N, C-alpha and C positions, 0 to 999 in steps of 0.2 A: 504493500499500499505505500510506503514511504516513497518509492521512486517514483509514484505517479505523481506526487503531490505537487510538484513543480510544474509539471505540464498542465495539469488540471487548474492551476492558480495562473498562469499565463493565459490559457482559455477565458478565465474570469476577467482578466485584464483587457483582453480584446474584446469580451463581450460588453464591458464598460465603454469603451473607445466607440463602439458601433452605434451607441446612443445618438440621438438628433443634435446633442450638444456639442458634438465633435464634427459635425457636417461640415463641408467645404464653406458654406455660407457662414457658419459660425465661427470658424476658426480663421476666415479670411480678414475678419475685423480686427484681429491684433496681429496676424502673419504679414499680411501685406504692408501694415507700416513699419514692421520690423525688416521687411525685406526691402523697402524703400529707404531704410536708413542704410542698410547694407550696401545697396546698388542705387546710389542717387543718381545715376545715369540712365537707368532702366524706365520704358515706358510703362505704361499700366499693362498693356497686352503681355509684355514681357515679364512682369511682375506676377501675373496670373498664371503665365505658363509656369514657372518656378515654383509656384504655390501648387498647382496641379502635379508637377513633375515630384516635388518633395512628398507629397499625399501618397503617391503611387508608389514610390521608392519606399517609404514608410510602411505601406501595407505589405509590400513584398518582404521586407525585413522581419516584419512581425510574424508572418506565417513561416518564414524560414528559420526563425528562432525556436516557433512552435514545433516544426518538423525534427529541429535537432534535438528539442527535449524529450519529445517522444522517442525517437531513435534511441537517445542515451538512457532513458527510463526502462525500455525494454532489453536494452543490452545488459543493464545491471541486474536484471530478473533471472538473466541465463537464457533468455530467448532472443537471440540475436534476430534484427530484422532481415528477412528474406528479400532478395530481390523481386521485382514484380513480374518479371518475364518469367 
């Protein structure tokens, strides 16, 4: 049970980030001004693209972390993950 605690907790974290409070429309209100401060020469469409790209990268990373946590949990229980093929 203990090896599965971390991936299940990470799933709860992902679930929490899936709420409307973390939608692009909500995060744009504070991320876009931050991006404008970091990239003062960028236009609004460029800043929106950076915001979009950052959100998509974060999405891929959070699920990559989840996959590695599940892999680690199964490996520690003595049941190594088998290839899908």
